TIPA-620458 format. One record per residue (C-alpha): residue number from 1; y, x negated, z. Coordinates in nm, 4 decimals, padded with zeros to 6 digits. Last residue first. Example, Ala and Ser with C-alpha at 12.3 -4.5 7.8 and 13.67 -1.06 7.14 Angstrom:
+-----+----------+----------+----------+
|  nr |        v |        u |        w |
+-----+----------+----------+----------+
|   2 | -00.1060 | -01.3670 |  00.7140 |
|   1 | -00.4500 | -01.2300 |  00.7800 |
+-----+----------+----------+----------+
This chain:
+-----+----------+----------+----------+
|  nr |        v |        u |        w |
+-----+----------+----------+----------+
| 377 |  12.7532 | -07.8812 |  10.8358 |
| 376 |  12.4100 | -07.8962 |  10.9950 |
| 375 |  12.2583 | -07.7587 |  10.6733 |
| 374 |  12.4162 | -08.0396 |  10.4690 |
| 373 |  12.2851 | -08.2996 |  10.7158 |
| 372 |  11.9326 | -08.1558 |  10.6871 |
| 371 |  11.9375 | -08.1739 |  10.3083 |
| 370 |  12.0565 | -08.5340 |  10.3182 |
| 369 |  11.7802 | -08.6275 |  10.5620 |
| 368 |  11.5126 | -08.4522 |  10.3540 |
| 367 |  11.6328 | -08.6139 |  10.0313 |
| 366 |  11.6331 | -08.9532 |  10.2035 |
| 365 |  11.2743 | -08.9008 |  10.3226 |
| 364 |  11.1587 | -08.7799 |  09.9811 |
| 363 |  11.3087 | -09.0888 |  09.8138 |
| 362 |  11.1524 | -09.3235 |  10.0710 |
| 361 |  10.8106 | -09.1647 |  10.0197 |
| 360 |  10.8442 | -09.1987 |  09.6404 |
| 359 |  10.9648 | -09.5581 |  09.6556 |
| 358 |  10.6845 | -09.6572 |  09.8916 |
| 357 |  10.4353 | -09.4917 |  09.6569 |
| 356 |  10.5677 | -09.6813 |  09.3552 |
| 355 |  10.5565 | -10.0123 |  09.5396 |
| 354 |  10.1977 | -09.9767 |  09.6620 |
| 353 |  10.1748 | -10.0215 |  10.0367 |
| 352 |  10.1777 | -09.6460 |  10.0911 |
| 351 |  09.8417 | -09.6270 |  09.9091 |
| 350 |  09.6738 | -09.7373 |  10.2348 |
| 349 |  09.3125 | -09.8576 |  10.2088 |
| 348 |  09.2910 | -10.1792 |  10.0082 |
| 347 |  09.6521 | -10.2985 |  10.0127 |
| 346 |  09.6724 | -10.2005 |  10.3792 |
| 345 |  09.3866 | -10.4320 |  10.4685 |
| 344 |  09.5868 | -10.7170 |  10.3155 |
| 343 |  09.8982 | -10.6163 |  10.5090 |
| 342 |  09.7098 | -10.6054 |  10.8366 |
| 341 |  09.5568 | -10.9494 |  10.7790 |
| 340 |  09.8881 | -11.1044 |  10.6690 |
| 339 |  10.0762 | -10.9506 |  10.9631 |
| 338 |  09.8083 | -11.0774 |  11.2020 |
| 337 |  09.8240 | -11.4351 |  11.0725 |
| 336 |  10.2046 | -11.4477 |  11.0590 |
| 335 |  10.2232 | -11.3189 |  11.4180 |
| 334 |  09.9683 | -11.5750 |  11.5401 |
| 333 |  10.1371 | -11.8744 |  11.3791 |
| 332 |  09.9007 | -12.1731 |  11.3578 |
| 331 |  09.6702 | -12.0861 |  11.0683 |
| 330 |  09.8986 | -11.8498 |  10.8765 |
| 329 |  10.1881 | -12.0933 |  10.9165 |
| 328 |  09.9809 | -12.3927 |  10.8011 |
| 327 |  09.8589 | -12.1927 |  10.5016 |
| 326 |  10.2233 | -12.1136 |  10.4228 |
| 325 |  10.3232 | -12.4811 |  10.4257 |
| 324 |  10.0210 | -12.5988 |  10.2232 |
| 323 |  10.0595 | -12.3202 |  09.9649 |
| 322 |  10.4289 | -12.3985 |  09.9212 |
| 321 |  10.3444 | -12.7654 |  09.8729 |
| 320 |  10.0888 | -12.6706 |  09.6050 |
| 319 |  10.3450 | -12.4507 |  09.4312 |
| 318 |  10.6230 | -12.7098 |  09.4385 |
| 317 |  10.3993 | -13.0039 |  09.3408 |
| 316 |  10.2783 | -12.8112 |  09.0346 |
| 315 |  10.6357 | -12.7355 |  08.9309 |
| 314 |  10.7229 | -13.1036 |  08.9641 |
| 313 |  10.4113 | -13.1969 |  08.7635 |
| 312 |  10.5017 | -12.9654 |  08.4754 |
| 311 |  10.8652 | -13.0691 |  08.4851 |
| 310 |  10.7661 | -13.4346 |  08.4424 |
| 309 |  10.5095 | -13.3556 |  08.1716 |
| 308 |  10.7755 | -13.1728 |  07.9726 |
| 307 |  10.8148 | -12.8089 |  07.8716 |
| 306 |  11.1759 | -12.6915 |  07.8457 |
| 305 |  11.2111 | -12.8360 |  07.4950 |
| 304 |  10.9222 | -12.6219 |  07.3690 |
| 303 |  11.1202 | -12.3017 |  07.4197 |
| 302 |  10.9184 | -12.0921 |  07.1725 |
| 301 |  11.1216 | -11.8374 |  06.9746 |
| 300 |  11.0281 | -11.9413 |  06.6192 |
| 299 |  11.2049 | -11.7200 |  06.3648 |
| 298 |  10.9869 | -11.5755 |  06.0893 |
| 297 |  10.7435 | -11.6866 |  05.8189 |
| 296 |  10.5721 | -11.9509 |  06.0284 |
| 295 |  10.3941 | -12.2343 |  05.8489 |
| 294 |  10.1597 | -12.4432 |  06.0644 |
| 293 |  09.8759 | -12.1956 |  06.0061 |
| 292 |  09.8937 | -12.2583 |  05.6273 |
| 291 |  09.7987 | -11.9241 |  05.4733 |
| 290 |  09.4847 | -11.7103 |  05.4639 |
| 289 |  09.4528 | -11.6754 |  05.8400 |
| 288 |  09.8049 | -11.5330 |  05.8650 |
| 287 |  09.7342 | -11.2834 |  05.5855 |
| 286 |  09.4348 | -11.1391 |  05.7709 |
| 285 |  09.6268 | -11.1324 |  06.1008 |
| 284 |  09.9209 | -10.9484 |  05.9395 |
| 283 |  09.6972 | -10.6959 |  05.7592 |
| 282 |  09.5098 | -10.5992 |  06.0750 |
| 281 |  09.8324 | -10.5899 |  06.2737 |
| 280 |  10.0018 | -10.3651 |  06.0149 |
| 279 |  09.7147 | -10.1163 |  06.0288 |
| 278 |  09.7465 | -10.1345 |  06.4067 |
| 277 |  10.1166 | -10.0477 |  06.3881 |
| 276 |  10.0253 | -09.7488 |  06.1696 |
| 275 |  09.7946 | -09.6169 |  06.4428 |
| 274 |  10.0799 | -09.6514 |  06.6912 |
| 273 |  10.3191 | -09.4484 |  06.4711 |
| 272 |  10.0514 | -09.1812 |  06.4203 |
| 271 |  10.0226 | -09.1465 |  06.7981 |
| 270 |  10.4028 | -09.1385 |  06.8240 |
| 269 |  10.4082 | -08.8504 |  06.5746 |
| 268 |  10.1670 | -08.6536 |  06.7923 |
| 267 |  10.3677 | -08.7354 |  07.1047 |
| 266 |  10.6975 | -08.6030 |  06.9738 |
| 265 |  10.9872 | -08.7836 |  06.8082 |
| 264 |  10.9469 | -09.0857 |  06.5807 |
| 263 |  11.0905 | -09.4173 |  06.7023 |
| 262 |  11.3879 | -09.5498 |  06.5042 |
| 261 |  11.6589 | -09.4854 |  06.7670 |
| 260 |  11.4444 | -09.6263 |  07.0502 |
| 259 |  11.4594 | -09.9706 |  06.8943 |
| 258 |  11.1399 | -10.0954 |  06.7237 |
| 257 |  11.1044 | -10.4715 |  06.7697 |
| 256 |  10.8384 | -10.6828 |  06.5987 |
| 255 |  10.6844 | -10.9686 |  06.7956 |
| 254 |  10.4353 | -11.2303 |  06.6714 |
| 253 |  10.2229 | -11.4303 |  06.9142 |
| 252 |  10.0389 | -11.7469 |  06.8120 |
| 251 |  09.8115 | -11.9421 |  07.0458 |
| 250 |  09.7297 | -12.3044 |  06.9756 |
| 249 |  09.4641 | -12.5619 |  07.0507 |
| 248 |  09.2651 | -12.2943 |  07.2292 |
| 247 |  09.1196 | -12.3861 |  07.5681 |
| 246 |  08.7444 | -12.3770 |  07.6298 |
| 245 |  08.7328 | -12.5290 |  07.9775 |
| 244 |  08.3680 | -12.4325 |  08.0296 |
| 243 |  08.4273 | -12.2922 |  08.3777 |
| 242 |  08.7786 | -12.1415 |  08.3697 |
| 241 |  08.8144 | -12.0499 |  08.0019 |
| 240 |  08.4572 | -11.9801 |  07.8886 |
| 239 |  08.3703 | -11.8177 |  08.2205 |
| 238 |  08.6808 | -11.5991 |  08.2201 |
| 237 |  08.6022 | -11.4446 |  07.8810 |
| 236 |  08.6261 | -11.4815 |  07.5046 |
| 235 |  08.7917 | -11.8232 |  07.4914 |
| 234 |  08.9133 | -11.8523 |  07.1290 |
| 233 |  08.9328 | -12.1969 |  06.9712 |
| 232 |  09.1155 | -12.2145 |  06.6363 |
| 231 |  09.3833 | -11.9747 |  06.5069 |
| 230 |  09.4005 | -11.7585 |  06.8220 |
| 229 |  09.6245 | -11.4653 |  06.7275 |
| 228 |  09.8173 | -11.2074 |  06.9335 |
| 227 |  10.0217 | -10.9384 |  06.7595 |
| 226 |  10.2931 | -10.7855 |  06.9766 |
| 225 |  10.4576 | -10.4615 |  06.8611 |
| 224 |  10.7668 | -10.4108 |  07.0733 |
| 223 |  10.8973 | -10.0678 |  07.1745 |
| 222 |  11.2639 | -10.0385 |  07.2646 |
| 221 |  11.5268 | -09.9023 |  07.5026 |
| 220 |  11.3300 | -09.6724 |  07.7329 |
| 219 |  11.4605 | -09.5041 |  08.0483 |
| 218 |  11.6461 | -09.2038 |  07.9102 |
| 217 |  11.4155 | -08.9514 |  08.0798 |
| 216 |  11.3173 | -08.7986 |  07.7451 |
| 215 |  11.2637 | -09.1512 |  07.6079 |
| 214 |  11.0418 | -09.2414 |  07.9016 |
| 213 |  10.8436 | -08.9198 |  07.8514 |
| 212 |  10.7791 | -08.9835 |  07.4809 |
| 211 |  10.6976 | -09.3532 |  07.5144 |
| 210 |  10.4665 | -09.2994 |  07.8106 |
| 209 |  10.2847 | -09.0008 |  07.6599 |
| 208 |  10.2367 | -09.1661 |  07.3212 |
| 207 |  10.1162 | -09.4893 |  07.4806 |
| 206 |  09.8627 | -09.3152 |  07.7020 |
| 205 |  09.7231 | -09.0872 |  07.4298 |
| 204 |  09.6852 | -09.3401 |  07.1454 |
| 203 |  09.3594 | -09.5217 |  07.1965 |
| 202 |  09.3730 | -09.8005 |  06.9409 |
| 201 |  09.1235 | -09.8805 |  06.6621 |
| 200 |  08.9959 | -10.2305 |  06.7245 |
| 199 |  09.1499 | -10.5441 |  06.5739 |
| 198 |  09.0610 | -10.8340 |  06.3421 |
| 197 |  08.7854 | -10.6888 |  06.1218 |
| 196 |  08.9034 | -10.3298 |  06.0784 |
| 195 |  08.7404 | -10.0218 |  05.9265 |
| 194 |  08.9738 | -09.7722 |  05.7620 |
| 193 |  08.9727 | -09.4163 |  05.8944 |
| 192 |  08.7658 | -09.1090 |  05.8022 |
| 191 |  08.7407 | -08.9972 |  06.1640 |
| 190 |  08.3633 | -09.0395 |  06.1933 |
| 189 |  08.3731 | -09.3682 |  06.0002 |
| 188 |  08.6596 | -09.5022 |  06.2108 |
| 187 |  08.4767 | -09.4169 |  06.5346 |
| 186 |  08.1632 | -09.5899 |  06.4083 |
| 185 |  08.3729 | -09.8936 |  06.3118 |
| 184 |  08.5289 | -09.9051 |  06.6591 |
| 183 |  08.1818 | -09.9068 |  06.8162 |
| 182 |  08.0775 | -10.1945 |  06.5893 |
| 181 |  08.3979 | -10.3796 |  06.6791 |
| 180 |  08.3217 | -10.3264 |  07.0493 |
| 179 |  07.9744 | -10.4749 |  07.0045 |
| 178 |  08.0844 | -10.7718 |  06.7892 |
| 177 |  08.3612 | -10.8491 |  07.0370 |
| 176 |  08.7336 | -10.7629 |  07.0533 |
| 175 |  08.8573 | -10.6924 |  07.4050 |
| 174 |  08.8848 | -10.3501 |  07.5675 |
| 173 |  09.1180 | -10.0494 |  07.5917 |
| 172 |  09.2440 | -10.0797 |  07.2341 |
| 171 |  09.5840 | -09.9572 |  07.3582 |
| 170 |  09.6442 | -10.2837 |  07.5495 |
| 169 |  09.9759 | -10.2092 |  07.7203 |
| 168 |  10.2508 | -10.4445 |  07.8367 |
| 167 |  10.5418 | -10.3058 |  08.0406 |
| 166 |  10.8697 | -10.4963 |  08.0093 |
| 165 |  11.1487 | -10.4899 |  08.2667 |
| 164 |  11.4947 | -10.3524 |  08.3429 |
| 163 |  11.4762 | -10.0895 |  08.6197 |
| 162 |  11.7142 | -09.8018 |  08.5560 |
| 161 |  11.6495 | -09.7317 |  08.9268 |
| 160 |  11.5976 | -09.3549 |  08.9105 |
| 159 |  11.4458 | -09.3670 |  08.5607 |
| 158 |  11.2118 | -09.6602 |  08.6297 |
| 157 |  11.0824 | -09.5038 |  08.9520 |
| 156 |  11.0312 | -09.1610 |  08.7957 |
| 155 |  10.8550 | -09.3185 |  08.4964 |
| 154 |  10.6123 | -09.5029 |  08.7272 |
| 153 |  10.5355 | -09.1914 |  08.9286 |
| 152 |  10.4728 | -08.9971 |  08.6048 |
| 151 |  10.2493 | -09.2758 |  08.4703 |
| 150 |  10.0338 | -09.2671 |  08.7844 |
| 149 |  10.0098 | -08.8863 |  08.7646 |
| 148 |  09.9071 | -08.9087 |  08.3984 |
| 147 |  09.6440 | -09.1652 |  08.4956 |
| 146 |  09.4807 | -08.9342 |  08.7481 |
| 145 |  09.4546 | -08.6339 |  08.5153 |
| 144 |  09.3726 | -08.8635 |  08.2220 |
| 143 |  09.0790 | -09.0364 |  08.3862 |
| 142 |  09.0748 | -09.3881 |  08.2476 |
| 141 |  09.1128 | -09.5152 |  08.6062 |
| 140 |  09.4607 | -09.6672 |  08.5685 |
| 139 |  09.6461 | -09.9468 |  08.7466 |
| 138 |  10.0136 | -10.0195 |  08.6725 |
| 137 |  10.1465 | -10.3592 |  08.7819 |
| 136 |  10.4156 | -10.3422 |  09.0468 |
| 135 |  10.4440 | -10.7140 |  09.1356 |
| 134 |  10.3088 | -10.6240 |  09.4799 |
| 133 |  10.0002 | -10.4682 |  09.3228 |
| 132 |  09.9562 | -10.7665 |  09.0910 |
| 131 |  09.9825 | -10.9984 |  09.3913 |
| 130 |  09.6961 | -10.8171 |  09.5636 |
| 129 |  09.4807 | -10.8204 |  09.2498 |
| 128 |  09.5262 | -11.1955 |  09.2025 |
| 127 |  09.4559 | -11.2887 |  09.5640 |
| 126 |  09.1293 | -11.1071 |  09.6243 |
| 125 |  09.0432 | -10.8741 |  09.3313 |
| 124 |  09.1182 | -10.5215 |  09.4564 |
| 123 |  09.3766 | -10.4276 |  09.1900 |
| 122 |  09.1342 | -10.5247 |  08.9117 |
| 121 |  08.9157 | -10.2160 |  08.9715 |
| 120 |  09.1987 | -09.9861 |  08.8558 |
| 119 |  09.2013 | -10.0895 |  08.4903 |
| 118 |  09.5222 | -10.2599 |  08.3811 |
| 117 |  09.8666 | -10.1647 |  08.2480 |
| 116 |  10.0638 | -10.4885 |  08.2661 |
| 115 |  10.4071 | -10.5683 |  08.4062 |
| 114 |  10.6641 | -10.8356 |  08.3161 |
| 113 |  10.9790 | -10.8445 |  08.5264 |
| 112 |  11.3136 | -10.9778 |  08.4077 |
| 111 |  11.4800 | -11.1627 |  08.6935 |
| 110 |  11.4541 | -11.5044 |  08.5260 |
| 109 |  11.5639 | -11.3514 |  08.1938 |
| 108 |  11.8847 | -11.2027 |  08.3370 |
| 107 |  12.1263 | -11.3961 |  08.1167 |
| 106 |  11.9399 | -11.3145 |  07.7962 |
| 105 |  11.6123 | -11.4005 |  07.6256 |
| 104 |  11.2470 | -11.3131 |  07.6833 |
| 103 |  11.0012 | -11.4474 |  07.4244 |
| 102 |  10.9125 | -11.7963 |  07.5547 |
| 101 |  10.8290 | -11.6953 |  07.9121 |
| 100 |  10.6717 | -11.3754 |  07.7789 |
|  99 |  10.4304 | -11.5725 |  07.5594 |
|  98 |  10.3414 | -11.7983 |  07.8536 |
|  97 |  10.2506 | -11.4923 |  08.0614 |
|  96 |  10.0672 | -11.3592 |  07.7561 |
|  95 |  09.8370 | -11.6618 |  07.7617 |
|  94 |  09.6541 | -11.5681 |  08.0822 |
|  93 |  09.6771 | -11.1981 |  07.9984 |
|  92 |  09.4685 | -11.2584 |  07.6851 |
|  91 |  09.1753 | -11.3582 |  07.9079 |
|  90 |  08.9327 | -11.0782 |  07.8170 |
|  89 |  08.9828 | -11.1632 |  07.4504 |
|  88 |  09.1522 | -11.0251 |  07.1356 |
|  87 |  09.3322 | -10.7329 |  07.2996 |
|  86 |  09.5978 | -10.6214 |  07.0500 |
|  85 |  09.9372 | -10.5745 |  07.2089 |
|  84 |  10.1763 | -10.2856 |  07.2700 |
|  83 |  10.4977 | -10.3774 |  07.4510 |
|  82 |  10.7112 | -10.1077 |  07.6139 |
|  81 |  11.0634 | -10.2177 |  07.6952 |
|  80 |  11.3467 | -10.1453 |  07.9371 |
|  79 |  11.6220 | -10.3707 |  07.8074 |
|  78 |  11.8877 | -10.6030 |  07.9525 |
|  77 |  11.6523 | -10.9034 |  07.9413 |
|  76 |  11.6249 | -10.8883 |  07.5621 |
|  75 |  11.2860 | -10.9476 |  07.4019 |
|  74 |  11.3177 | -11.1801 |  07.1026 |
|  73 |  11.2174 | -11.0546 |  06.7550 |
|  72 |  10.9747 | -11.2590 |  06.5484 |
|  71 |  10.7774 | -11.5679 |  06.6444 |
|  70 |  10.6132 | -11.7060 |  06.9585 |
|  69 |  10.4084 | -12.0253 |  06.9388 |
|  68 |  10.2036 | -12.1319 |  07.2413 |
|  67 |  10.0689 | -12.4869 |  07.2230 |
|  66 |  09.7537 | -12.5764 |  07.4160 |
|  65 |  09.7358 | -12.9442 |  07.5068 |
|  64 |  09.5822 | -12.8525 |  07.8454 |
|  63 |  09.9048 | -12.9677 |  08.0135 |
|  62 |  10.0954 | -12.7004 |  07.8168 |
|  61 |  09.8649 | -12.4321 |  07.9597 |
|  60 |  09.9468 | -12.5513 |  08.3113 |
|  59 |  10.3173 | -12.5638 |  08.2180 |
|  58 |  10.3067 | -12.1996 |  08.1040 |
|  57 |  10.1257 | -12.1039 |  08.4245 |
|  56 |  10.4119 | -12.2629 |  08.6215 |
|  55 |  10.6689 | -12.0803 |  08.4069 |
|  54 |  10.4914 | -11.7553 |  08.4900 |
|  53 |  10.5279 | -11.8523 |  08.8597 |
|  52 |  10.9051 | -11.8688 |  08.8105 |
|  51 |  10.8830 | -11.5219 |  08.6584 |
|  50 |  10.6765 | -11.4000 |  08.9563 |
|  49 |  10.9285 | -11.5382 |  09.2062 |
|  48 |  11.2244 | -11.3837 |  09.0211 |
|  47 |  11.0411 | -11.0518 |  08.9839 |
|  46 |  10.9718 | -11.0451 |  09.3583 |
|  45 |  11.3373 | -11.1162 |  09.4375 |
|  44 |  11.4616 | -10.8509 |  09.1960 |
|  43 |  11.2205 | -10.5949 |  09.3453 |
|  42 |  11.3317 | -10.6805 |  09.6987 |
|  41 |  11.6986 | -10.6545 |  09.5989 |
|  40 |  11.6342 | -10.3091 |  09.4542 |
|  39 |  11.4287 | -10.1997 |  09.7562 |
|  38 |  11.6884 | -10.2995 |  10.0194 |
|  37 |  11.5700 | -10.1453 |  10.3459 |
|  36 |  11.2022 | -10.0558 |  10.3103 |
|  35 |  11.1253 | -10.3151 |  10.0426 |
|  34 |  11.2849 | -10.5880 |  10.2530 |
|  33 |  10.9837 | -10.5719 |  10.4879 |
|  32 |  10.7761 | -10.7058 |  10.1967 |
|  31 |  10.9304 | -11.0530 |  10.2283 |
|  30 |  10.6905 | -11.1463 |  10.5091 |
|  29 |  10.3866 | -11.0739 |  10.2859 |
|  28 |  10.5310 | -11.1977 |  09.9545 |
|  27 |  10.5128 | -11.5666 |  10.0463 |
|  26 |  10.1457 | -11.5454 |  10.1444 |
|  25 |  10.0809 | -11.3730 |  09.8113 |
|  24 |  10.2662 | -11.6358 |  09.6110 |
|  23 |  10.0725 | -11.9167 |  09.7762 |
|  22 |  09.7506 | -11.7255 |  09.7093 |
|  21 |  09.8353 | -11.7034 |  09.3386 |
|  20 |  09.9381 | -12.0716 |  09.3304 |
|  19 |  09.5939 | -12.1613 |  09.4647 |
|  18 |  09.4287 | -11.9557 |  09.1882 |
|  17 |  09.6151 | -12.1217 |  08.9006 |
|  16 |  09.5608 | -12.4762 |  09.0274 |
|  15 |  09.2012 | -12.3832 |  09.1106 |
|  14 |  09.1368 | -12.2416 |  08.7647 |
|  13 |  09.3053 | -12.5279 |  08.5783 |
|  12 |  09.1136 | -12.7890 |  08.7770 |
|  11 |  08.7855 | -12.6077 |  08.7025 |
|  10 |  08.8664 | -12.5781 |  08.3308 |
|   9 |  08.9665 | -12.9436 |  08.3047 |
|   8 |  08.6438 | -13.0490 |  08.4772 |
|   7 |  08.4371 | -12.8414 |  08.2330 |
|   6 |  08.6319 | -12.9791 |  07.9380 |
|   5 |  08.5609 | -13.3347 |  08.0563 |
|   4 |  08.1912 | -13.2512 |  08.0970 |
|   3 |  08.1775 | -13.0970 |  07.7484 |
|   2 |  08.3324 | -13.4134 |  07.5998 |
|   1 |  08.0659 | -13.6259 |  07.7644 |
+-----+----------+----------+----------+
């Protein structure tokens, strides 16, 4: 009987989550025209909507009796930050939205964007992948020539706009399972490194390049080391979470801030820095499991007071009402229907629809116009 209840809870959670994704996408479609004329305002508006949606996901998790505890150093909304996290399960991202809701502080927290570096195939997932593209997530193919170009475009955008946000990376490249841990152990043995039980050895190239180039371009304020722990239940994949309803009783995230001034210089030194962070993670998780899990050794950042059943249901009503209204418009408004179809096709086949590409084309166009006007004079 308990398994049936969990199954129902998982299904309800998935459809509540998924319906809000489609509501957000249908809202973004008509707003996208703003990107051509007022790109900074458009980006702020999108980040505001996504952050409000993050609060909705946080309330959904809260309604599943899952408590998210965030400890350590708060993320400031006036910073450009890189966050490196261990990748315990395939569904870490689901709980990291709640972590970011609790962790970000400052006057601009509702406009503070959270981005992820994800594998390229995710961008084409109906609904979720489309919204991630519009929210300016970074998609990589694990081909360094391609990925370096993607990172360069991203850095150029952040530098030119001094865009305040956080970018989350999973340097391990995959989630922790018996197979991936075995592979990590083989790598450690070949390289003469310590073998881990709680984390995988990180891939260092992408982080080192990003951190080094962003610092050179004066568009990085801090690196945060985020350690994610599931003290009890741990849903390993989407099926366990969305179908079986296997929700953890608690999720613990610990943040340690490294301001730009204390980061080592040069990519090779940054690679060593990241490897040392993973040694710390392994030790921190081991020590956490050995002590009373209700005892936190550092400041608790979680905003538990903002999570109530009333607010949770009001937020749910908002997103479901928004979906109903926008679905009605798509169904009965011909122009809305055709714009949505064309825009969706564009996300699959036309790179111009990706935020970074739009910015680059717009920048080249303005440079061309300015150059022409100077020649005319």
